[in-house]
C-alpha distance (Angstrom), angle and dihedral (degrees) to the residues before:
residue distance angle dihedral
X1 . . .
X2 3.74 . .
X3 3.74 122.9 .
X4 3.79 107.0 -103.6
X5 3.80 120.3 178.1
X6 3.78 127.0 146.0
X7 3.84 89.1 -5.4
X8 3.84 90.9 -66.2
X9 3.86 113.3 124.9
X10 3.80 130.8 -169.0
X11 3.74 105.5 -155.5
X12 3.84 99.9 -176.9
X13 3.84 141.2 1.5
X14 3.76 122.3 -157.8
X15 3.75 134.9 170.0
X16 3.77 129.5 -128.2
X17 3.79 122.2 -177.3
X18 3.86 121.7 -144.3
X19 3.84 85.5 -145.0
X20 3.83 100.8 64.1
X21 3.72 145.6 -83.2
X22 3.75 119.2 -5.2
X23 3.75 122.7 -123.4
X24 3.85 130.6 -168.7
X25 3.77 121.1 -104.3
X26 3.76 128.7 -158.3
X27 3.80 113.3 -101.7
X28 3.71 113.4 -101.6
X29 3.83 113.3 -110.3
X30 3.80 96.3 -125.5
X31 3.76 95.4 58.5
X32 3.87 111.0 117.7
X33 3.79 115.4 -106.6
X34 3.78 94.3 -138.4
X35 3.78 132.6 43.8
X36 3.80 128.7 -147.8
X37 3.84 94.1 -149.0
X38 3.76 118.8 119.7
X39 3.82 90.9 -151.9
X40 3.83 127.6 71.1
X41 3.82 105.7 -175.6
X42 3.78 121.2 -165.8
X43 3.80 107.3 -101.1
X44 3.90 122.0 -152.9
X45 3.75 122.0 -168.1
X46 3.77 130.7 173.8
X47 3.81 117.3 -112.8
X48 3.76 126.0 -148.5
X49 3.79 94.1 -80.9
X50 3.73 93.8 53.3
X51 3.82 94.6 -106.6
X52 3.74 120.8 130.0
X53 3.76 118.6 -112.2
X54 3.79 118.3 -158.6
X55 3.74 127.6 -157.5
X56 3.76 136.5 163.8
X57 3.79 113.4 -119.2
X58 3.72 105.1 -134.6
X59 3.85 124.4 -159.8
X60 3.80 93.1 -118.0
X61 3.79 98.3 43.0
X62 3.77 125.5 79.2
X63 3.80 110.8 -132.8
X64 3.80 118.8 -125.0
X65 3.76 106.8 -124.5
X66 3.80 123.0 -138.2
X67 3.85 114.0 -120.4
X68 3.82 119.2 -136.2
X69 3.79 133.6 -177.3
X70 3.81 97.6 -141.5
X71 3.81 126.5 75.2
X72 3.77 88.1 -149.3
X73 3.77 110.3 79.5
X74 3.79 138.1 172.9
X75 3.77 116.6 -136.4
X76 3.77 106.8 -157.0
X77 3.75 126.5 -158.5
X78 3.81 138.9 -171.8
X79 3.87 123.4 -149.6
X80 3.78 131.9 -169.6
X81 3.75 119.2 -77.1
X82 3.80 112.0 -97.0
X83 3.74 94.5 24.1
X84 3.84 118.4 129.9
X85 3.78 110.5 -103.6
X86 3.83 116.9 -103.3
X87 3.79 115.5 -95.5
X88 3.80 97.4 -161.5
X89 3.78 140.9 6.8
X90 3.76 141.2 -152.0
X91 3.82 120.9 -155.0
X92 3.79 116.4 -165.3
X93 3.82 125.0 -172.4
X94 3.77 134.4 -166.8
X95 3.87 130.8 -166.9
X96 3.82 95.1 -170.2
X97 3.87 101.0 55.8
X98 3.81 96.2 -95.6
X99 3.79 102.8 -41.5
X100 3.75 90.3 114.8
X101 3.82 131.5 11.1
X102 3.87 135.6 -152.8
X103 3.73 126.4 -160.9
X104 3.85 114.1 -131.4
X105 3.80 104.1 -128.0
X106 3.76 95.6 -166.8
X107 3.83 96.4 54.7
X108 3.78 111.4 134.2
X109 3.80 126.5 -168.3
X110 3.82 116.8 -128.1
X111 3.79 127.6 170.1
X112 3.81 105.8 -60.8
X113 3.80 94.4 -14.8
X114 3.81 145.5 68.2
X115 3.82 117.2 -138.3
X116 3.75 119.8 -149.1
X117 3.79 140.7 163.2
X118 3.77 113.8 -135.4
X119 3.79 119.4 -147.2
X120 3.85 99.8 -113.4
X121 3.73 148.1 -55.0
X122 3.80 118.3 -24.9
X123 3.77 143.3 74.6
X124 3.77 118.3 -58.2
X125 3.81 132.3 -171.7
X126 3.77 112.3 -145.9
X127 3.82 132.4 -152.6
X128 3.87 120.0 -171.7
X129 3.79 123.1 -158.9
X130 3.82 117.5 -174.0
X131 3.79 125.1 -166.2
X132 3.81 133.0 -157.0
X133 3.74 133.7 155.2
X134 3.82 89.6 -74.9
X135 3.77 91.7 59.4
X136 3.82 138.3 -101.0
X137 3.78 123.7 -33.9
X138 3.86 88.5 -126.5
X139 3.80 141.8 -19.6
X140 3.76 117.9 -81.9
X141 3.84 110.2 -85.9
X142 3.75 116.4 -90.4
X143 3.85 126.1 -151.8
X144 3.82 106.1 -74.0
X145 3.77 96.3 30.3
X146 3.75 112.5 121.7
X147 3.82 122.7 -125.4
X148 3.81 120.2 -99.9
X149 3.76 89.9 -133.4
X150 3.83 140.7 -8.3
X151 3.78 133.6 -129.5
X152 3.80 130.9 -176.7
X153 3.84 119.6 -149.2
X154 3.73 120.2 -152.1
X155 3.80 112.7 170.8
X156 3.80 95.0 156.9
X157 3.77 122.1 101.8
X158 3.84 120.0 -135.4
X159 3.86 116.4 -93.4
X160 3.82 110.2 -120.8
X161 3.83 125.5 -163.3
X162 3.77 129.5 -176.5
X163 3.79 99.9 -146.6
X164 3.75 97.2 -174.0
X165 3.83 140.1 -2.4
X166 3.78 117.3 -171.8
X167 3.77 138.4 162.5
X168 3.80 115.4 -126.1
X169 3.85 113.3 -106.3
X170 3.87 86.8 -122.6
X171 3.78 93.3 45.7
X172 3.88 91.6 131.7
X173 3.84 85.8 62.1
X174 3.86 106.7 32.9
X175 3.90 101.5 18.8
X176 3.76 90.2 -141.4
X177 3.81 124.3 159.0
X178 3.80 118.9 -169.1
X179 3.85 123.2 -141.9
X180 3.80 131.6 -172.3
X181 3.76 121.8 -174.9
X182 3.74 145.8 168.4
X183 3.84 130.0 -154.6
X184 3.83 126.2 -172.6
X185 3.77 133.8 -169.8
X186 3.75 136.9 146.1
X187 3.80 91.2 -120.8
X188 3.75 105.8 25.0
X189 3.79 119.7 177.7
X190 3.74 121.5 -119.1
X191 3.87 112.6 -83.8
X192 3.85 88.9 -10.1
X193 3.78 104.7 171.8
X194 3.77 128.4 103.4
X195 3.86 129.5 178.5
X196 3.76 123.8 -150.8
X197 3.83 133.5 175.1
X198 3.75 141.4 -169.0
X199 3.79 138.7 170.2
X200 3.79 125.5 -114.2
X201 3.85 90.2 -104.0
X202 3.89 93.6 53.1
X203 3.77 128.9 78.2
X204 3.81 93.0 -168.2
X205 3.81 124.3 82.8
X206 3.85 118.7 -138.5
X207 3.75 120.4 -149.0
X208 3.81 117.7 -115.4
X209 3.80 98.5 177.5
X210 3.81 140.9 -29.9
X211 3.77 139.9 -169.3
X212 3.73 90.1 55.4
X213 3.90 127.3 154.2
X214 3.75 121.0 -95.8
X215 3.80 92.2 -115.6
X216 3.81 114.3 35.1
X217 3.81 148.8 95.3
X218 3.75 137.0 -110.1
X219 3.82 139.4 -163.5
X220 3.72 111.8 -141.6
X221 3.85 121.3 -164.0
X222 3.85 105.8 -144.9
X223 3.81 111.4 -137.5
X224 3.80 113.0 -104.5
X225 3.74 95.5 -119.2
X226 3.80 96.5 53.7
X227 3.77 120.0 105.9
X228 3.81 138.7 155.5
X229 3.71 125.6 36.3
X230 3.81 116.5 -11.0
X231 3.77 123.5 -158.8
X232 3.84 117.5 -149.1
X233 3.76 122.4 -162.8
X234 3.82 126.2 -163.9
X235 3.76 116.4 -163.9
X236 3.80 130.4 -176.2
X237 3.79 129.0 -171.2
X238 3.76 127.9 -157.6
X239 3.77 128.4 -154.1
X240 3.75 94.6 -92.6
X241 3.79 91.5 56.3
X242 3.80 98.0 -105.4
X243 3.82 112.6 143.7
X244 3.76 126.2 -152.8
X245 3.78 123.6 -170.6
X246 3.75 144.7 -170.8
X247 3.83 122.1 -157.1
X248 3.72 124.5 -163.3
X249 3.84 125.3 -176.4
X250 3.89 95.2 177.2
X251 3.81 97.9 107.4
X252 3.85 114.6 98.7
X253 3.81 120.4 -175.5
X254 3.81 117.0 -161.1
X255 3.77 137.1 167.1
X256 3.77 88.4 -95.8
X257 3.78 95.6 54.1
X258 3.83 134.9 -86.6
X259 3.76 135.8 -52.4
X260 3.77 135.2 -179.4
X261 3.73 113.4 -136.1
X262 3.84 117.7 -124.4
X263 3.71 129.1 -120.8
X264 3.79 94.2 -91.8
X265 3.80 95.9 66.5
X266 3.85 100.1 23.1
X267 3.75 134.3 79.9
X268 3.78 108.3 -82.2
X269 3.85 111.3 -98.9
X270 3.79 113.2 -113.7
X271 3.71 136.1 157.0
X272 3.84 109.6 -99.6
X273 3.76 120.1 -153.0
X274 3.81 102.9 -178.9
X275 3.79 138.9 133.1
X276 3.80 117.4 -114.5
X277 3.79 116.3 -101.5
X278 3.75 140.1 146.2
X279 3.79 118.3 -2.7
X280 3.75 118.3 -110.8
X281 3.80 140.6 176.4
X282 3.79 127.0 -132.3
X283 3.77 107.5 -137.2
X284 3.76 96.6 -177.8
X285 3.79 134.8 -103.9
X286 3.80 95.5 -83.1
X287 3.79 95.5 56.5
X288 3.76 95.5 39.2
X289 3.76 89.0 50.9
X290 3.84 90.2 53.1
X291 3.82 92.6 48.2
X292 3.75 100.2 63.2
X293 3.75 115.9 -148.5
X294 3.76 117.6 -117.3
X295 3.83 117.9 -90.9
X296 3.70 116.3 -81.1
X297 3.76 113.1 -123.6
X298 3.81 108.2 -105.1
X299 3.83 115.5 -109.3
X300 3.78 124.2 -149.4
X301 3.75 113.9 -100.3
X302 3.71 110.8 -117.4
X303 3.77 131.4 -172.5
X304 3.75 110.9 -100.5
X305 3.84 100.1 -159.8
X306 3.82 101.2 -134.6
X307 3.79 101.9 19.7
X308 3.79 93.5 -157.6
X309 3.79 97.0 45.1
X310 3.77 109.6 129.5
X311 3.77 93.2 -0.4
X312 3.80 123.5 142.4
X313 3.75 120.2 -141.9
X314 3.84 109.2 -116.7
X315 3.77 124.9 -178.1
X316 3.88 120.6 -126.3
X317 3.74 97.2 -104.4
X318 3.83 94.4 48.9
X319 3.80 89.5 46.6
X320 3.82 90.2 52.2
X321 3.81 91.8 49.1
X322 3.85 90.1 48.5
X323 3.75 90.6 51.7
X324 3.86 89.7 53.4
X325 3.81 89.8 53.8
X326 3.77 90.8 47.7
X327 3.79 90.8 52.1
X328 3.73 89.7 51.1
X329 3.79 89.3 50.3
X330 3.80 89.6 51.8
X331 3.76 90.4 50.7
X332 3.74 92.3 55.0
X333 3.76 95.0 41.2
X334 3.79 91.4 55.6
X335 3.79 89.3 49.6
X336 3.75 91.8 53.0
X337 3.88 90.8 -113.2
X338 3.76 92.8 134.7
X339 3.82 99.3 164.6
X340 3.77 92.4 58.2
X341 3.81 90.9 39.7
X342 3.82 87.6 58.3
X343 3.85 92.3 49.8
X344 3.84 93.5 50.0
X345 3.88 93.1 44.6
X346 3.78 90.8 50.8
X347 3.82 89.1 49.7
X348 3.79 90.8 51.2
X349 3.83 92.2 48.5
X350 3.82 92.4 48.7
X351 3.80 87.1 56.2
X352 3.80 96.1 41.5
X353 3.90 118.4 12.5
X354 3.74 89.0 -174.9
X355 3.85 96.2 75.3
X356 3.80 98.9 111.3
X357 3.83 92.7 -179.3
X358 3.75 89.5 54.9
X359 3.83 91.8 52.8
X360 3.77 88.6 48.0
X361 3.81 94.8 48.9
X362 3.79 91.9 46.0
X363 3.83 89.5 52.1
X364 3.77 91.7 50.3
X365 3.78 93.6 51.0
X366 3.85 91.3 46.9
X367 3.86 88.6 55.0
X368 3.80 89.4 54.0
X369 3.88 87.4 51.3
X370 3.78 90.8 51.2
X371 3.79 92.9 -114.5
X372 3.76 97.7 134.5
X373 3.75 97.3 161.6
X374 3.83 91.2 52.5
X375 3.74 91.4 44.9
X376 3.76 90.7 51.8
X377 3.80 91.6 52.7
X378 3.80 90.2 51.2
X379 3.79 94.3 52.1
X380 3.83 92.4 43.5
X381 3.77 90.9 50.7
X382 3.86 88.9 55.4
X383 3.77 90.5 46.5
X384 3.80 92.2 51.8
X385 3.70 86.8 60.3
X386 3.76 97.9 40.9
X387 3.85 112.4 13.0
X388 3.79 93.3 -166.0
X389 3.84 99.8 47.6
X390 3.74 96.2 137.7
X391 3.85 98.4 -157.4
X392 3.78 92.0 54.1
X393 3.79 90.8 45.2
X394 3.83 89.4 53.9
X395 3.85 90.9 47.3
X396 3.87 93.0 50.2
X397 3.82 88.1 49.6
X398 3.87 90.1 53.3
X399 3.81 89.6 51.9
X400 3.72 91.0 51.3
X401 3.81 94.0 47.0
X402 3.82 92.0 49.0
X403 3.80 86.4 55.5
X404 3.79 91.3 52.1
X405 3.76 91.9 -113.8
X406 3.74 94.9 133.4
X407 3.84 96.0 161.1
X408 3.84 90.9 59.3
X409 3.85 90.5 42.5
X410 3.81 89.1 51.7
X411 3.90 92.7 51.2
X412 3.84 90.8 47.6
X413 3.87 91.4 50.3
X414 3.83 88.8 48.2
X415 3.81 85.6 58.1
X416 3.87 89.2 49.9
X417 3.80 92.0 52.3
X418 3.76 92.7 42.7
X419 3.85 90.3 57.7
X420 3.87 94.4 38.3
X421 3.80 112.0 15.4
X422 3.85 92.7 -176.4
X423 3.83 96.2 48.9
X424 3.83 103.2 137.6
X425 3.81 96.4 -161.3
X426 3.80 90.2 48.2
X427 3.79 92.9 50.6
X428 3.82 91.2 48.9
X429 3.79 91.1 50.7
X430 3.86 92.2 45.5
X431 3.90 88.9 53.2
X432 3.80 90.3 49.8
X433 3.82 94.1 50.1
X434 3.81 91.3 47.2
X435 3.80 90.8 52.0
X436 3.83 89.9 49.2
X437 3.77 88.2 51.2
X438 3.82 91.2 53.4
X439 3.88 98.6 -103.8
X440 3.77 104.3 121.6
X441 3.85 93.3 166.4
X442 3.84 92.1 56.9
X443 3.76 89.3 44.4
X444 3.85 91.9 54.1
X445 3.74 91.3 46.4
X446 3.80 92.1 54.4
X447 3.90 93.5 44.8
X448 3.80 89.4 48.2
X449 3.89 90.8 54.3
X450 3.84 88.0 46.5
X451 3.78 92.5 54.2
X452 3.85 90.4 46.6
X453 3.83 92.6 52.8
X454 3.81 96.3 42.2
X455 3.74 98.1 76.4
X456 3.74 91.8 123.1
X457 3.81 94.5 42.9
X458 3.79 110.3 62.6
X459 3.77 93.8 -179.0
X460 3.80 94.0 54.5
X461 3.84 90.1 44.9
X462 3.81 89.9 52.8
X463 3.79 91.0 51.1
X464 3.74 92.5 49.8
X465 3.73 93.1 48.5
X466 3.80 91.3 47.1
X467 3.84 90.5 56.6
X468 3.77 91.3 48.1
X469 3.86 89.0 52.3
X470 3.79 93.7 46.6
X471 3.92 93.2 48.2
X472 3.83 108.0 37.6
X473 3.78 120.2 -179.7
X474 3.75 115.4 -72.2
X475 3.79 112.5 -101.3
X476 3.81 113.0 -103.5
X477 3.74 115.7 -104.1
X478 3.81 112.9 -122.9
X479 3.80 115.0 -122.0
X480 3.84 112.5 -109.8
């Protein structure tokens, strides 16, 4: 049965994720077998090949929800030909199969779809109400009304651990290395693990094996021509498409055999939950310390309110070790080796969570990798420790702008300029957000201020002047 109220009909509802292709998930066992809803709309969802699959949601059959890796989703709809387009929309969601309902306050109506950010990971039932001059498509859902469709959000990457890495006692004969691992996730894909390797002189990973179980072991025969430090990468993928990884550079192949470096002279083991990105090569602490990273652009000092708010006490030795990890992360970041940079930055932050620059750099890399939710968490963690940390405020504003949430981005940039009124990057970003919001005059004002304050930064001044050139003042409208 279609929903027909006030001559306004929704023919179909389908879900598209902003985070990638949808995949089917197994229905949860606690879902009720019968629904009390009088409507059973047609539900469309995208399968793994990008094709639409159509199914009728029947009152006695629990729907199989698509699983997505972004908390921001687009709920598409189709109406009858000839009907007047909807003028507004309400999107309601439930986490208890219709016992209670919550209205999404950030739902925005686009052409043929409603965009909404869901609160977090989990399974949601959705109910869409469209309005035009003829009236609503249905009443708002009441307690006990079943969802029109379901969706499961999983924005969390699998956790991957390398449990052991050992060289076979007869390595000089068989060249075997033994690996044991464990991967965990709430929605792990079938046989999700892959193993790759590369040497310190290579930027390209080579596949050892794939389609491996989440908890297992493997004997790898090292090619006969391989020597030096070998980096091994374990990756695991869940059903939403999130990828977690663990990178180890502790294996050393020499003419005398193989050994696995101990914890004292190796990178600290940690569970890495990161997306895959650019390839990189770990050159080792000694070389990276010799090759000094480029100078970091100075940031304006800003008052931080309570300077110790949110701070964690760290002893001097741990802080020094964390700084070494951070320097390694900077080295890889400047070389474009983002996967290794993320590993080193997370190691640094595990040792010293107070490294604001590490949180900021981690967030920036995650933006480049398209992991906006993870980037947002990194910036907000830094801001919880120092609410006026200007680089993290700018990073958070960039995440918000990339999501199209220009109101939030504007408020965040207001905080940047309140803390540092002459911050050139903040002024440039504020102008960009104003332009995207349709306010060219405010954009030009911000860019003009940026050009004025960028006397010592020719690159920033050039970018400000280029914007002013591309977007001149609007011509005055003659009075009638």
